[in-house]
C-alpha positions in Angstrom: -12.7 52.6 -20.9 -14.7 51.9 -17.5 -17.0 49.5 -15.8 -19.7 50.0 -13.3 -19.1 48.5 -10.0 -22.1 47.9 -7.9 -23.1 46.1 -4.7 -27.4 45.7 -4.8 -28.9 44.6 -1.5 -32.3 43.7 -3.2 -30.9 40.8 -4.4 -30.8 39.4 -1.1 -33.7 37.6 0.5 -35.7 39.3 3.3 -34.2 38.7 6.7 -31.1 37.9 5.3 -28.5 38.4 7.6 -24.6 38.9 7.0 -22.6 36.6 10.0 -20.1 39.1 10.1 -19.6 42.6 11.3 -17.7 44.2 8.5 -18.7 43.0 5.0 -16.9 43.1 2.2 -19.3 42.9 -1.2 -18.4 43.7 -4.7 -15.1 45.4 -3.7 -16.9 47.7 -1.1 -16.4 47.3 2.3 -19.6 48.0 4.5 -19.3 48.5 8.3 -20.7 50.9 11.4 -18.6 54.1 11.3 -15.4 54.1 12.9 -14.5 54.8 16.5 -17.6 52.5 17.2 -16.6 48.7 17.6 -18.1 47.2 14.2 -21.2 45.8 15.0 -23.5 43.3 13.3 -25.4 44.7 10.2 -29.3 44.9 10.3 -30.8 42.1 8.3 -32.1 42.6 4.6 -35.9 44.5 5.1 -38.3 45.4 2.8 -39.9 49.0 3.1 -42.8 49.8 0.4 -41.3 49.1 -2.7 -38.1 49.4 -1.6 -35.8 45.9 -0.4 -31.9 46.4 0.9 -29.8 47.0 3.9 -31.3 48.7 7.0 -29.3 51.3 8.1 -28.0 50.0 11.6 -28.2 52.8 14.5 -24.4 54.1 14.6 -24.7 54.5 10.8 -23.0 52.9 7.8 -19.8 53.5 6.4 -18.9 52.2 2.9 -15.1 52.4 1.6 -14.9 52.5 -2.0 -12.6 50.2 -3.8 -10.6 53.3 -4.8 -11.0 56.8 -4.7 -13.4 58.2 -6.8 -15.1 61.4 -8.2 -18.6 60.3 -8.3 -20.6 57.5 -6.7 -24.5 56.8 -7.2 -26.7 55.2 -4.4 -30.5 54.2 -4.2 -32.0 54.9 -0.8 -35.4 55.0 0.9 -36.5 56.7 4.1 -40.1 55.4 5.4 -39.9 57.8 8.6 -41.8 61.0 7.5 -40.4 62.8 10.4 -36.4 61.7 9.5 -34.3 61.8 6.6 -31.2 59.6 5.6 -27.3 61.8 5.9 -25.2 61.0 3.2 -21.8 62.1 3.8 -18.8 61.8 1.5 -15.3 61.8 3.0 -12.0 62.4 1.1 -8.8 60.0 2.2 -7.9 62.6 4.8 -11.4 61.9 6.6 -12.8 65.5 5.6 -16.4 65.8 4.6 -16.3 66.6 0.4 -19.7 66.1 -0.2 -23.4 66.1 1.7 -26.8 64.9 1.1 -30.0 64.1 2.8 -32.8 61.8 1.5 -36.6 62.4 2.9 -39.2 60.5 3.0 -39.8 58.5 0.2 -41.0 54.7 0.1 -39.5 53.9 -3.4 -35.7 54.0 -3.7 -34.5 57.6 -4.7 -31.4 57.8 -6.8 -28.7 59.9 -5.6 -25.4 61.1 -7.4 -22.5 62.4 -5.3 -19.7 64.0 -7.1 -16.4 65.5 -5.3 -12.7 64.9 -5.6 -11.5 62.1 -3.8 -14.3 60.5 -2.3 -12.9 57.4 -0.4 -15.7 56.7 1.9 -19.5 57.2 1.9 -21.3 57.3 5.5 -25.3 56.8 5.9 -26.9 57.8 9.2 -30.6 57.8 9.9 -31.7 58.6 13.3 -35.1 56.4 13.0 -32.7 53.6 11.7 -35.4 53.2 9.2 -33.6 54.3 6.2 -32.4 51.4 3.6 -29.6 51.5 1.2 -31.0 49.5 -1.7 -28.1 50.0 -4.3 -24.4 51.6 -4.3 -22.4 52.2 -7.9 -19.4 53.6 -9.1 -17.6 53.7 -12.5 -14.0 52.8 -12.5 -11.9 53.6 -15.3 -9.1 51.1 -16.4 
């Protein structure tokens, strides 16, 4: 038996800003990637039909509630000259899966699968990408 655990940023109002640098939401931990000092995450934004958390300049690291074999993201990238790089890392910090999301104003669903996914990192040099939602299946 399993259940879906998700954090959906489109539920927050436009302009909403989290008051802390490390955000715990639905058992996920969101922060800028180490070794950088955590900085406040950008406010919720809308681009095209996508509303979500704008990716901060150093990137966004998401720690999963437990190591898993799959994660689903909904991501948008409005800048035609850039892409969002998504990397899954295992418990040792080794990259185990990588994908890129190219220009899309509508959120694109990305499913990443690998053994022992502990964190997911999203980076976008244009600082225009949005994370709309992250979801995982938890076995009980």
